[in-house]
N, C-alpha and C positions, 0 to 999 in steps of 0.2 A: 543427417545429424553427425556431428564430430564424435567419434568413439573415444578419442583422448579426452575430450571435455567431460563425457560421461564418467570416465574413470576418475578424473579429477574431482568431480562432484562427489562420487562415491567415497573416495579417500578422505575428503574433508569431512563428510558426514560421519564416517567411521572414527575419525579422530575425536569428534565430539562425543561419541558413545562412551569414551573413557571417563567422562565427567558426569554421566547421567545415572539415573537409578537403575538397579539391576534388572527390574521388570521391563523397563524400556529397552535396554540392551538386548534382552532375551527375545522380546517381541520383534524388534527391528531385524535382528540377525536371522530369526526364523523366516521372516518374510523374504529376505534377500536370498537366503540359501535355497529355500523351497521353490522359488519362482524365477530364479536368475536367468533361465534359458529364454524367457519371453521378454523382449526389450520393452514392450508396452507396459506389462505388469511390473517390470523392474522399476520403471519410472514412477508408477503409482506407489510402490513400496518405498522408494527413496523419498517421495513426497511425504508419506506418512512419517518416515524417520525424521525428516526435517521438522514436521509439526510437533512430534513427540519431544524433540529437544528444544522446542520453542525458538527455532531459528527461522524467522519469517523470510529473511532475505534469500536464504538458500532455497526455501520452499518455492518462492516465486521464480527463482532461476530454473528449478526443475519443472515448474509449471510451463514456462515458456517453451521448454524442450518437448514436453508432452504434446503441446499444441502443434509443434512443427513436425513431430514424429509421424502422425497419421491423421490428417484433417478429415478423413472420411470414416474414422472409427468412432461411432456414436457412443459406444460403451466407455471408451477411453476418455472421450471429451466430457461425458456426463460425470465420470468419476473425478476428473480434474475440476470441473465446475463446482461440484459439491465441496471439494476441499478448499476451493477459493472462498466459498461462503463461510466455511469454518474459520478461515483466516481473515474474514471481513474484507476480503479483496473483491469488492462487488463489481468494480470496473472490469476486472478479468472474468469474473463469473458471468456477467451480462454478455460480454463478447462471445464466450463459449456457448452460452445458451442460445444466442442468436444464430450461431453456426449450426447448432443442433436443430433448431427450428427450420433452417434452410434445407437440412438433410432429411428431416422427418416431419413434414407438415401434416402428415396423415395421423399423427399421434397426439392426443390431447395434452400429454405430459410436457410436450415441447412448448406449448403456449403457457401452461400453468407455471412451469419452472422459471421461465423468463419473467412472467408477471411478478412472482414472489421475489426474485432477485432485484427487480426494479423497486418494488415496494420496500424491501428491507435496506436498500442502499441510501437513497436520499428522499425525504418527504417533500417532493416538489410537485407543483401543479402538473408538469409534463409527465413525471413518473406515475402520479396517480392516474392520469388519463390513459397512459399506455397500459398500466397494469389492469385497469378496469376493462379496457378494450380486449386485451388478451384473455382475461377470465370470461368475458362475455362470449368470446368465440368458443370457449370450452362448453358453455351452456347451450349455445345455439346450433353448433354443427352436429351432424350425425356421425358417430364413431363406431368402430368395430365393436362387437358385443363383448370382447374381452376387456374393454375399458369401461364397462358399466359401473356406475356409482361415482365416477370422478366428478360428475356435475354437482353432487352433494357437497363435496369438499370445496369446490369453486364457489358455491353459494355462501359457505361459511366465510371464505376469505373476502369475497365482495362485501359482505355485511360488515366485517371488521374494518376494511379499508374505508367504507363509507362513513362509519361512525367516527373515524379519525378526521375525515374531511369535514363532517358536520361540526365537530368540536373545534376545528380550526376556523370555522366560519367561512369556508370558501366553496361550499356546495353549489352556490349559484354560478360560480365561474368555471366549474368542471364540466367538460364535454363528455357525455357518456350515453350509453343505450341500456343502462341497467334498469330492470323492472322495479317499480316502487315497492312491490310486495316482498322483494328480497331485502330491502333496506329499511322498511318501515318499523321493524322491531329488532331488538338486539339478541343475537345468538351468543349470549355470554356464558362462559364456563370458567371454572377455577383453573383447570389444567386441560390443555389440548396438546396431543403428541401426534406427529405425522411422520411416518417412515416411508422413505423412497429408496430405490437402489439403481444400479447402473446397468444391469444385465436384462435383456429382453427375454421373454418366455421363461422367466425364473420366478419361483415362489419363495418369498422371504416372509417369515412370520414375526409379528410384533408380540412381545410379552410385557405386561406391566404388572409388577408385584405391588399390591396396595399395602398400606400400613397394617391392615388387619391380618395380613398373611394370605389373603385371597388373590389369585392370579387371574388376570384378564387375558385371554388368548383367542385366536380364531375359533377354537373349539369350545370356548366358554366365554362368550362375548358380552355378557352382562353380569355385573357383580352386585352383591347385596347392598353396597353403599352407593350404587348409581353409576359406576363406571361402565361405559359402553364402547365396544370396538366395532368398526365398520366391517363389512363383508370382506372375506379373504380375497386378495388380489393375486390370482394364481398364475397369470400368463402375461406379465408385463413388468413395469418398473414401480408398481405401487401407484398411488399412495394408499397406505393403510392408516387409519386414524383411531386414536383412543381419546375419549373426552369424559370429563366428570364435572358436573355443575357445582356440586358442593363437596369439595375434597376434605377428607379427614386430615387432621394434623399428623405429621410424621413423614417418613421417607417413602417415596414411590420409586421403585427400581425399574429401569427401562432396559429391556434386553431385545436382541434379535437373533434369529437363527435361519439358516437356509434349509427350507423343507424340500425343495426340488430344483434341480438345475439340468438343462438339456445335456445330453451326452457330449455334444460338440464343444461345450464350454466347461465341462465338469472339473477339469484340472486347473481352472482359473479362479482366483478369489473373486468374491462379490464385494464391491464397495457399497456400503449403506450410509444413508444420511438421515438423521432424525432432527426435526425441528420441534423444539419444546416451547410452548407458550404458557405463561401463567397470566391469569386475569384476561383471558382472550376476549376481544371485542369490548374491552373497557378502556376507552381512550384515557391516556395519562397514567394508567396503571399497568397496561399490558407490557410484558417483558418477553423477549424471545432469545433462545440460544440455538446454535447449530453444532451438532457433533457428528463425526463420521467414524467409521471403523471398517476394517477389512475382515470379512468372514471367509475362512479357509476350508472349513469342513461342514458337511451337511449335518443337520440335526444336533448341532452343538450351540448352546445359548451363549452369546457374548454380551456382557453388560456394556451399555452405551453411556448411560448417565444416571445419576440419582437426582431426584427432585425432592426438596424439603419444604413442607408446608408448616409454618410455625403455628404454635398454639396462640389463640387470640388473648 
């Protein structure tokens, strides 16, 4: 990688900081100063800076350099792919997830992440078939015990994809090996939140603050109004899921915090990605957003996004 090019990117981003909000300047500067000694982390921080200042062209330039920097660093590639999704740059995200799958075929997240990127990119027959095939692999293969429960999330996603396919009237033309009992009923919920992260053997906790003031966490995983959180994913990249079938009107606050990180990576930030779905598995109504954040300290909650459910 050309060091002068990195300096040029950095200088241009810092120039943009002068016209951004104070909070953005503070956060971006903190990331760069705190982790500047690690070139991989520096690129991730620069990419976040580019996103914060809404400069997509710079973000994609930095992304290309991340990919070139170390093509065998799965954590780095995963963080870059997550940020690509937030930028709606699905072509780049798919390329990165394919690379991750080639490096880590023994991990179910490699198949699931690629499947979702294909699903969220373009609703084509080819993408539907590839996404279903990848998620079917998540269901059928035997995985290490630390990945238990990921099959449940894959079933939710297969169900939603199939409902879309049925609505479009192309079910008869889709090649798949999906079991009919997964697709025969709708797994509909008002809100579905899925958290993943880039570091292996790391425990990141999802927190959802409901309008009532009750908080759903790994240690309080069922709420009075029906919010449910999946089991804690303590030794991997997630996913952790929160779902509520009948959401209350009001604001749902979504937070994440690093609960545990191995000593070997303790000084490196964790990039997290949250997929938020409203009207999940309701074709024509389902909406989704992607948000990422860099978590720098253990046991410190960082707000990722607010979800607003209107009064009827």
